C-alpha positions as a Markdown table, in Angstrom:
| # | Residue | x | y | z |
|---|---|---|---|---|
| 1 | Met | 2.8 | -9.7 | -19.0 |
| 2 | Thr | 0.8 | -12.4 | -17.2 |
| 3 | His | 1.5 | -13.3 | -13.6 |
| 4 | Ser | 0.5 | -16.7 | -11.9 |
| 5 | Arg | -1.2 | -16.2 | -8.8 |
| 6 | Pro | -3.3 | -17.9 | -6.2 |
| 7 | Ser | -6.9 | -18.4 | -6.9 |
| 8 | Leu | -9.4 | -16.1 | -4.9 |
| 9 | Ser | -12.6 | -17.9 | -5.7 |
| 10 | Pro | -14.9 | -15.6 | -3.9 |
| 11 | Ala | -18.5 | -16.0 | -3.3 |
| 12 | His | -19.8 | -13.0 | -5.4 |
| 13 | Ala | -21.9 | -11.3 | -2.7 |
| 14 | Pro | -22.9 | -7.7 | -3.1 |
| 15 | Ala | -20.5 | -5.2 | -1.5 |
| 16 | Gly | -23.4 | -3.0 | -0.3 |
| 17 | Ala | -26.3 | -0.7 | -1.4 |
| 18 | Gly | -26.6 | 0.7 | -5.0 |
| 19 | Ala | -24.2 | 3.6 | -5.7 |
| 20 | Gly | -25.4 | 7.1 | -4.5 |
| 21 | Arg | -24.2 | 10.4 | -5.2 |
| 22 | His | -20.7 | 11.2 | -4.9 |
| 23 | Arg | -19.5 | 13.5 | -2.0 |
| 24 | Pro | -16.2 | 15.0 | -3.0 |
| 25 | Leu | -13.5 | 15.3 | -0.5 |
| 26 | Pro | -12.5 | 18.6 | 0.9 |
| 27 | Gly | -9.5 | 20.5 | 0.0 |
| 28 | Ala | -7.3 | 20.6 | -3.3 |
| 29 | Pro | -7.9 | 17.9 | -5.8 |
| 30 | Val | -5.0 | 15.8 | -6.4 |
| 31 | Val | -3.9 | 13.3 | -9.2 |
| 32 | Leu | -1.7 | 10.2 | -8.8 |
| 33 | Asp | 0.8 | 11.1 | -11.5 |
| 34 | Gly | 3.5 | 8.6 | -11.2 |
| 35 | Val | 4.5 | 5.2 | -9.4 |
| 36 | Gly | 7.5 | 3.2 | -8.8 |
| 37 | His | 8.7 | 0.0 | -6.9 |
| 38 | Asp | 11.7 | -1.8 | -5.9 |
| 39 | Phe | 12.1 | -5.4 | -4.5 |
| 40 | Pro | 15.9 | -5.6 | -4.1 |
| 41 | Gly | 18.2 | -8.8 | -4.2 |
| 42 | Pro | 17.2 | -12.4 | -5.7 |
| 43 | Pro | 13.8 | -13.9 | -4.7 |
| 44 | Val | 13.8 | -16.1 | -1.6 |
| 45 | Gly | 12.2 | -19.2 | -2.3 |
| 46 | Asn | 10.2 | -21.4 | 0.4 |
| 47 | Asp | 13.2 | -23.9 | 0.3 |
| 48 | Tyr | 14.9 | -21.3 | 2.6 |
| 49 | Phe | 12.4 | -22.0 | 5.2 |
| 50 | Glu | 12.4 | -25.9 | 4.5 |
| 51 | Arg | 16.0 | -25.8 | 5.7 |
| 52 | Leu | 15.5 | -24.1 | 9.1 |
| 53 | Pro | 15.8 | -26.4 | 12.0 |
| 54 | Gly | 12.6 | -26.9 | 14.0 |
| 55 | Leu | 10.2 | -24.8 | 11.8 |
| 56 | Ala | 8.7 | -28.0 | 10.3 |
| 57 | Val | 7.2 | -26.3 | 7.0 |
| 58 | Asp | 7.5 | -27.1 | 3.4 |
| 59 | Asp | 6.8 | -25.4 | 0.2 |
| 60 | Ala | 3.2 | -26.8 | -0.1 |
| 61 | Trp | 2.5 | -25.8 | 3.7 |
| 62 | Ile | 3.5 | -22.2 | 3.1 |
| 63 | Arg | 1.6 | -21.9 | -0.2 |
| 64 | Arg | -1.5 | -23.2 | 1.2 |
| 65 | Arg | -1.4 | -21.1 | 4.4 |
| 66 | Thr | 0.0 | -17.8 | 2.9 |
| 67 | Gly | -0.1 | -17.8 | -0.9 |
| 68 | Val | 3.5 | -17.1 | -0.7 |
| 69 | Ser | 6.1 | -18.9 | -3.1 |
| 70 | Ala | 8.8 | -16.3 | -3.0 |
| 71 | Arg | 9.8 | -13.0 | -1.1 |
| 72 | His | 12.6 | -10.3 | -1.3 |
| 73 | Trp | 14.7 | -9.2 | 1.6 |
| 74 | Val | 17.0 | -6.1 | 1.4 |
| 75 | Pro | 20.6 | -7.6 | 1.1 |
| 76 | Glu | 22.7 | -7.2 | 4.0 |
| 77 | Asp | 25.1 | -4.6 | 2.2 |
| 78 | Gln | 22.0 | -2.5 | 1.5 |
| 79 | Tyr | 19.6 | -0.3 | 3.6 |
| 80 | Pro | 15.8 | 0.5 | 3.0 |
| 81 | Val | 16.7 | 3.9 | 1.8 |
| 82 | Asp | 18.5 | 2.3 | -1.2 |
| 83 | Ala | 15.3 | 0.6 | -2.3 |
| 84 | Ala | 13.5 | 3.6 | -1.5 |
| 85 | Glu | 15.5 | 6.0 | -3.6 |
| 86 | Arg | 15.3 | 3.7 | -6.7 |
| 87 | Ala | 11.2 | 3.4 | -6.1 |
| 88 | Ala | 11.0 | 7.1 | -5.7 |
| 89 | Arg | 13.1 | 7.9 | -8.8 |
| 90 | Arg | 11.1 | 5.5 | -11.0 |
| 91 | Ala | 7.8 | 7.4 | -9.6 |
| 92 | Leu | 9.4 | 10.7 | -10.5 |
| 93 | Asp | 10.4 | 9.3 | -14.0 |
| 94 | Asp | 6.6 | 8.0 | -14.4 |
| 95 | Ala | 5.4 | 11.4 | -13.4 |
| 96 | Gly | 8.0 | 13.2 | -15.6 |
| 97 | Leu | 9.0 | 15.5 | -12.6 |
| 98 | Pro | 12.7 | 16.3 | -11.6 |
| 99 | Pro | 13.5 | 15.7 | -7.8 |
| 100 | Gly | 14.0 | 19.4 | -7.4 |
| 101 | Asp | 10.3 | 20.1 | -8.0 |
| 102 | Val | 9.1 | 17.8 | -5.1 |
| 103 | Asp | 7.6 | 19.9 | -2.4 |
| 104 | Leu | 6.7 | 17.4 | 0.1 |
| 105 | Ile | 8.0 | 13.9 | 0.8 |
| 106 | Val | 5.9 | 11.6 | 3.3 |
| 107 | Gly | 7.6 | 8.4 | 4.2 |
| 108 | Thr | 6.2 | 5.3 | 5.9 |
| 109 | Ser | 7.6 | 1.9 | 7.2 |
| 110 | Ala | 6.1 | -0.8 | 9.5 |
| 111 | Thr | 9.7 | -2.5 | 10.1 |
| 112 | Ala | 12.2 | 0.3 | 10.5 |
| 113 | Arg | 13.7 | 0.3 | 14.1 |
| 114 | Pro | 15.9 | 2.6 | 15.8 |
| 115 | Arg | 19.4 | 0.9 | 16.0 |
| 116 | Val | 18.2 | -2.5 | 15.4 |
| 117 | Asn | 16.9 | -1.9 | 11.8 |
| 118 | Pro | 17.8 | 1.5 | 10.7 |
| 119 | Thr | 16.7 | 3.0 | 7.5 |
| 120 | Ala | 20.1 | 4.4 | 6.2 |
| 121 | Pro | 23.8 | 4.0 | 6.7 |
| 122 | Gly | 25.7 | 6.0 | 9.4 |
| 123 | Asn | 22.6 | 6.7 | 11.2 |
| 124 | Asn | 20.4 | 4.8 | 13.7 |
| 125 | Tyr | 17.3 | 6.4 | 13.2 |
| 126 | Met | 14.2 | 5.0 | 11.7 |
| 127 | Asp | 12.8 | 7.6 | 9.3 |
| 128 | Ile | 12.2 | 7.4 | 5.6 |
| 129 | Ala | 11.4 | 10.9 | 4.2 |
| 130 | Leu | 14.6 | 12.7 | 5.2 |
| 131 | Pro | 17.2 | 10.1 | 3.9 |
| 132 | Val | 15.1 | 10.0 | 0.7 |
| 133 | Gln | 15.0 | 13.8 | 0.3 |
| 134 | Arg | 19.0 | 13.6 | 0.7 |
| 135 | Arg | 19.5 | 10.9 | -1.8 |
| 136 | Leu | 17.1 | 12.3 | -4.4 |
| 137 | Gly | 18.4 | 16.0 | -3.9 |
| 138 | Ala | 14.9 | 17.1 | -3.3 |
| 139 | Arg | 16.2 | 20.2 | -1.3 |
| 140 | Arg | 13.1 | 22.2 | -1.2 |
| 141 | Ala | 10.7 | 19.3 | 0.1 |
| 142 | Ala | 9.2 | 19.3 | 3.4 |
| 143 | Cys | 9.7 | 16.0 | 5.1 |
| 144 | Leu | 7.7 | 13.9 | 7.6 |
| 145 | Asp | 6.8 | 10.4 | 8.5 |
| 146 | Val | 3.6 | 8.6 | 9.2 |
| 147 | Thr | 4.1 | 5.9 | 11.6 |
| 148 | Gly | 2.0 | 3.4 | 13.8 |
| 149 | Val | -0.5 | 2.2 | 10.9 |
| 150 | Ala | 2.0 | -0.4 | 9.3 |
| 151 | Cys | 0.2 | -2.1 | 6.4 |
| 152 | Ala | -2.2 | 1.0 | 5.9 |
| 153 | Gly | 0.9 | 3.3 | 5.5 |
| 154 | Phe | 0.3 | 4.0 | 2.0 |
| 155 | Leu | -3.2 | 5.1 | 1.9 |
| 156 | Ser | -2.8 | 7.1 | 5.2 |
| 157 | Ala | 0.2 | 8.7 | 4.1 |
| 158 | Ser | -1.5 | 9.6 | 0.7 |
| 159 | Ala | -4.4 | 11.2 | 2.8 |
| 160 | Thr | -1.9 | 13.1 | 4.8 |
| 161 | Ala | -0.2 | 14.2 | 1.8 |
| 162 | Arg | -3.4 | 15.4 | 0.1 |
| 163 | Gly | -4.3 | 17.5 | 3.4 |
| 164 | Leu | -0.8 | 19.2 | 3.1 |
| 165 | Leu | -1.0 | 20.0 | -0.6 |
| 166 | Gly | -4.5 | 21.6 | 0.3 |
| 167 | Thr | -2.8 | 23.7 | 3.3 |
| 168 | Leu | 0.6 | 24.6 | 2.2 |
| 169 | Pro | 0.1 | 27.5 | -0.3 |
| 170 | Ser | 3.2 | 26.7 | -2.7 |
| 171 | Ala | 3.1 | 23.2 | -2.5 |
| 172 | Arg | 1.9 | 21.4 | -5.7 |
| 173 | Thr | 3.7 | 17.9 | -5.3 |
| 174 | Ala | 3.8 | 15.3 | -2.8 |
| 175 | Leu | 6.0 | 12.1 | -3.0 |
| 176 | Val | 4.8 | 9.2 | -0.8 |
| 177 | Val | 7.4 | 6.5 | -0.4 |
| 178 | Cys | 7.0 | 3.2 | 1.4 |
| 179 | Ala | 10.2 | 1.3 | 2.5 |
| 180 | Glu | 10.0 | -2.3 | 4.5 |
| 181 | Asn | 13.1 | -4.5 | 5.6 |
| 182 | Pro | 11.4 | -7.1 | 7.7 |
| 183 | Arg | 14.3 | -9.8 | 7.9 |
| 184 | Pro | 16.2 | -8.0 | 11.0 |
| 185 | Ile | 13.1 | -8.2 | 13.0 |
| 186 | Leu | 11.6 | -11.5 | 12.0 |
| 187 | Asn | 11.8 | -14.4 | 14.6 |
| 188 | Phe | 12.6 | -17.5 | 12.7 |
| 189 | Ser | 11.3 | -19.8 | 15.3 |
| 190 | Tyr | 7.7 | -18.7 | 14.4 |
| 191 | Arg | 6.2 | -20.0 | 11.3 |
| 192 | Asn | 4.8 | -16.5 | 10.4 |
| 193 | Ala | 8.3 | -15.6 | 9.4 |
| 194 | Val | 7.6 | -17.1 | 6.1 |
| 195 | Leu | 5.1 | -14.5 | 5.1 |
| 196 | Phe | 7.0 | -11.3 | 5.3 |
| 197 | Gly | 8.9 | -9.7 | 2.2 |
| 198 | Gly | 10.7 | -6.3 | 1.6 |
| 199 | Gly | 11.2 | -3.6 | -0.8 |
| 200 | Ala | 9.9 | -0.2 | -1.5 |
| 201 | Ala | 7.3 | 1.7 | -3.6 |
| 202 | Ala | 6.3 | 5.2 | -4.0 |
| 203 | Gly | 3.8 | 7.3 | -5.6 |
| 204 | Leu | 3.8 | 10.9 | -6.9 |
| 205 | Trp | 0.6 | 13.1 | -6.0 |
| 206 | Arg | 0.2 | 16.4 | -7.7 |
| 207 | Arg | -2.3 | 19.3 | -7.3 |
| 208 | Ala | -4.8 | 19.0 | -10.2 |
| 209 | Glu | -4.9 | 22.3 | -11.7 |
| 210 | Asp | -8.0 | 21.5 | -13.9 |
| 211 | Ala | -9.9 | 20.4 | -10.6 |
| 212 | Arg | -10.7 | 17.0 | -11.8 |
| 213 | Asp | -10.0 | 15.0 | -8.6 |
| 214 | Gly | -8.1 | 11.5 | -8.6 |
| 215 | Met | -8.8 | 10.8 | -5.1 |
| 216 | His | -12.5 | 10.0 | -5.4 |
| 217 | Ala | -13.1 | 9.0 | -1.8 |
| 218 | Leu | -11.4 | 7.9 | 1.3 |
| 219 | Ala | -12.3 | 6.2 | 4.6 |
| 220 | Leu | -9.7 | 5.9 | 7.7 |
| 221 | His | -10.6 | 4.0 | 10.9 |
| 222 | Ser | -8.8 | 2.7 | 13.9 |
| 223 | Asp | -9.9 | 0.5 | 16.7 |
| 224 | Ala | -7.2 | 0.2 | 19.6 |
| 225 | Ser | -9.0 | -2.3 | 21.6 |
| 226 | His | -6.8 | -4.6 | 19.7 |
| 227 | Tyr | -3.5 | -2.8 | 19.9 |
| 228 | Asp | -1.9 | -5.7 | 21.3 |
| 229 | Ala | -2.4 | -7.8 | 18.2 |
| 230 | Phe | 1.0 | -6.5 | 17.1 |
| 231 | Asp | 4.0 | -6.0 | 19.4 |
| 232 | Ile | 7.8 | -6.0 | 19.8 |
| 233 | Asp | 9.6 | -8.4 | 22.2 |
| 234 | Glu | 12.3 | -8.1 | 24.5 |
| 235 | Glu | 14.8 | -8.9 | 21.6 |
| 236 | Asp | 13.2 | -6.5 | 19.1 |
| 237 | Lys | 11.5 | -9.1 | 17.1 |
| 238 | Met | 8.1 | -8.6 | 15.7 |
| 239 | Val | 5.1 | -10.4 | 17.3 |
| 240 | Met | 1.8 | -10.9 | 15.6 |
| 241 | His | -1.2 | -12.5 | 16.9 |
| 242 | Gly | -2.4 | -14.0 | 13.5 |
| 243 | Lys | -5.4 | -15.5 | 14.7 |
| 244 | Val | -6.9 | -12.3 | 16.1 |
| 245 | Val | -5.8 | -10.6 | 12.6 |
| 246 | Gly | -7.6 | -13.4 | 10.6 |
| 247 | Asp | -10.7 | -13.5 | 12.8 |
| 248 | Leu | -11.3 | -9.6 | 12.5 |
| 249 | Ala | -9.7 | -8.1 | 9.5 |
| 250 | Pro | -12.1 | -9.3 | 6.8 |
| 251 | Ser | -15.3 | -7.7 | 8.3 |
| 252 | Leu | -13.2 | -4.5 | 9.3 |
| 253 | Leu | -11.9 | -4.4 | 5.6 |
| 254 | His | -15.5 | -4.8 | 4.3 |
| 255 | Thr | -16.8 | -1.9 | 6.7 |
| 256 | Val | -14.1 | 0.6 | 5.5 |
| 257 | Thr | -14.4 | -0.3 | 1.7 |
| 258 | Ala | -18.3 | 0.1 | 1.9 |
| 259 | Glu | -17.7 | 3.4 | 3.2 |
| 260 | Ala | -15.4 | 4.4 | 0.6 |
| 261 | Leu | -17.5 | 3.1 | -2.3 |
| 262 | Asp | -20.4 | 5.1 | -0.8 |
| 263 | Gly | -18.4 | 8.4 | -0.7 |
| 264 | Ala | -17.4 | 7.9 | -4.4 |
| 265 | Gly | -21.1 | 7.2 | -5.3 |
| 266 | Leu | -19.8 | 4.1 | -6.9 |
| 267 | Arg | -20.6 | 0.3 | -7.1 |
| 268 | Leu | -18.0 | -2.3 | -7.0 |
| 269 | Gly | -18.4 | -2.7 | -10.7 |
| 270 | Asp | -17.4 | 0.7 | -11.2 |
| 271 | Ala | -13.8 | 0.2 | -10.3 |
| 272 | Asp | -11.5 | -1.1 | -13.2 |
| 273 | Trp | -9.1 | -2.7 | -10.6 |
| 274 | Ile | -9.2 | -3.6 | -7.2 |
| 275 | Ile | -5.9 | -4.0 | -5.2 |
| 276 | Pro | -6.5 | -5.5 | -1.5 |
| 277 | His | -4.0 | -5.5 | 1.2 |
| 278 | Gln | -1.6 | -8.5 | 0.2 |
| 279 | Gly | -1.8 | -9.8 | 3.9 |
| 280 | Asn | -1.9 | -13.6 | 3.0 |
| 281 | Ile | -3.9 | -15.2 | 0.5 |
| 282 | Asn | -6.8 | -16.6 | 3.4 |
| 283 | Leu | -7.3 | -13.1 | 4.4 |
| 284 | Ile | -7.7 | -12.1 | 0.8 |
| 285 | Arg | -10.1 | -14.8 | 0.0 |
| 286 | Asp | -12.1 | -14.1 | 3.0 |
| 287 | Thr | -12.3 | -10.3 | 2.2 |
| 288 | Ala | -13.2 | -11.2 | -1.3 |
| 289 | Ala | -16.1 | -13.4 | -0.2 |
| 290 | Leu | -17.6 | -10.6 | 1.7 |
| 291 | Leu | -17.3 | -8.0 | -0.9 |
| 292 | Gly | -17.9 | -9.9 | -3.8 |
| 293 | Leu | -14.6 | -9.0 | -5.3 |
| 294 | Pro | -14.4 | -9.9 | -9.0 |
| 295 | Glu | -11.1 | -12.3 | -9.5 |
| 296 | Asp | -10.6 | -11.0 | -13.0 |
| 297 | Arg | -10.2 | -7.4 | -11.8 |
| 298 | Thr | -8.4 | -8.1 | -8.3 |
| 299 | Leu | -4.7 | -7.6 | -8.7 |
| 300 | Leu | -2.3 | -9.6 | -6.6 |
| 301 | Asn | 1.6 | -10.0 | -6.3 |
| 302 | Ile | 1.6 | -11.7 | -2.7 |
| 303 | Gly | 2.7 | -15.0 | -4.3 |
| 304 | Arg | 6.0 | -13.5 | -5.6 |
| 305 | Arg | 6.7 | -10.8 | -3.0 |
| 306 | Gly | 5.0 | -11.8 | 0.2 |
| 307 | Asn | 3.3 | -9.5 | 2.7 |
| 308 | Thr | 5.3 | -6.4 | 2.2 |
| 309 | Ser | 3.4 | -4.2 | 4.7 |
| 310 | Ser | 3.2 | -0.6 | 3.6 |
| 311 | Val | 4.5 | -1.5 | 0.2 |
| 312 | Ser | 1.8 | -4.0 | -0.4 |
| 313 | Val | -0.7 | -1.6 | -2.1 |
| 314 | Pro | 1.5 | 0.7 | -4.0 |
| 315 | Gly | 3.9 | -1.9 | -4.8 |
| 316 | Cys | 1.1 | -4.2 | -6.5 |
| 317 | Leu | -0.2 | -1.1 | -8.4 |
| 318 | Ser | 3.4 | -0.1 | -9.7 |
| 319 | Glu | 4.0 | -3.7 | -10.7 |
| 320 | His | 0.7 | -3.6 | -12.9 |
| 321 | Val | 1.4 | -0.2 | -14.2 |
| 322 | Ala | 4.6 | -1.4 | -15.3 |
| 323 | Asp | 3.5 | -4.5 | -17.2 |
| 324 | Gly | 0.7 | -2.6 | -18.9 |
| 325 | Thr | -2.2 | -4.0 | -17.1 |
| 326 | Val | -3.3 | -0.6 | -15.3 |
| 327 | Arg | -3.4 | 2.2 | -17.7 |
| 328 | Arg | -3.7 | 6.1 | -17.2 |
| 329 | Gly | -7.3 | 6.8 | -16.3 |
| 330 | Asp | -8.1 | 3.8 | -14.7 |
| 331 | Arg | -10.0 | 3.6 | -11.5 |
| 332 | Val | -8.7 | 1.7 | -8.6 |
| 333 | Leu | -10.3 | 0.6 | -5.4 |
| 334 | Ser | -7.8 | -0.5 | -2.6 |
| 335 | Met | -8.1 | -1.4 | 1.1 |
| 336 | Ala | -5.7 | -2.2 | 3.8 |
| 337 | Ile | -5.5 | -3.0 | 7.6 |
| 338 | Gly | -2.5 | -2.3 | 9.9 |
| 339 | Arg | -1.6 | -2.2 | 13.4 |
| 340 | Gly | -4.1 | -0.9 | 16.1 |
| 341 | Phe | -6.3 | -1.9 | 14.1 |
| 342 | Ser | -5.9 | 0.8 | 11.7 |
| 343 | Thr | -8.1 | 0.3 | 8.3 |
| 344 | Ala | -8.0 | 2.3 | 5.3 |
| 345 | Ala | -10.0 | 2.2 | 1.9 |
| 346 | Met | -9.5 | 4.5 | -1.1 |
| 347 | Val | -11.2 | 5.0 | -4.4 |
| 348 | Phe | -8.8 | 6.7 | -6.7 |
| 349 | Ser | -7.4 | 7.0 | -10.3 |
| 350 | Tyr | -4.0 | 6.5 | -11.8 |
| 351 | Gly | -3.2 | 9.4 | -14.0 |
| 352 | Thr | -5.9 | 11.9 | -15.0 |
| 353 | Pro | -9.2 | 10.7 | -14.0 |
| 354 | Arg | -12.4 | 9.8 | -16.1 |
| 355 | Ala | -15.6 | 11.2 | -15.3 |
| 356 | Leu | -17.4 | 9.3 | -12.5 |
| 357 | Pro | -20.4 | 7.2 | -13.6 |
| 358 | Gly | -23.3 | 9.4 | -13.6 |
| 359 | Ala | -21.3 | 12.8 | -13.6 |
| 360 | Ala | -23.6 | 15.1 | -15.7 |
| 361 | Ser | -22.0 | 17.5 | -18.3 |
| 362 | Gly | -20.2 | 20.4 | -16.6 |
| 363 | Val | -19.8 | 18.6 | -13.3 |
| 364 | Arg | -16.3 | 17.4 | -12.3 |
| 365 | Asn | -16.5 | 14.2 | -10.2 |
| 366 | Gly | -19.7 | 15.5 | -8.3 |
| 367 | Ala | -18.5 | 19.0 | -7.8 |
| 368 | Ala | -19.7 | 21.9 | -9.8 |
| 369 | Ala | -17.1 | 23.0 | -12.5 |
């Protein structure tokens, strides 16, 4: 399947110095064994916003400023946990793992709020992991949520999952679940409301029994000097200072991505696919220009999904796995920026990894066999 998408047209500048030696991550090696996604309800086209009084936008303006032509919102008779359950079950099916064999569930959401935007019916709380555990019947899974990192949620939660898989003696599998429902917290008198979409995505990490690590490198950073770029107003609506994000995000993403590539001992060309945070098309283009991202290997879904916050990276990955673009063994570079600012970048493989470039016989991803 081929998806139409906005053009990146980056200047192909080098991402950094040449590849060095891979520095393996500490802890238990892991593999991303399954992914799944769910974008509920019918697509909401840009004509929805054209009809809103006082917003003064049209389809051409929205596409030019954001790259978005459609997005999904959780239907009013559903909750984020409904989409999260469907995405989680697809990830488990992809991994061939029954829910009863899940040892850990790590949830994350940028849009859930107590009372005004809860994640599950009959409860006004805002967590993801516990209601997903109940829905799946994953009774032996320990549950927790990673919050406060917004769009960097999947990469941060995956880092947390890896750490716990290396700490809990009996844990072998970790399900990371992201779910977003922005509509109840959007202020439709602001034009940035056109940007955001909802849905869910999940990834199943398992300990790699053969020591071949599928999480090749990881970089996480935070800069709280820009803590106020995101806020919640007195009516529980989201506030985002878009100019601050647009001015700072590309350079921050460049820094964290270069660090991850250096840790993996890789050049940009060693990644089969690149998945940038699907923030808006101009942010993606600016980041692509700084990093020199090759357009033919950069995967997007922002045009038909919008900015889905924590769902952005795993949702884009899962869609391209489902359509056959990304295959098992493929190496992926991803980067995201969220509230704070919190930035994250990861080099990982989908499925059992191939040997990294330059790895000698008898050496697995830079560590002695």
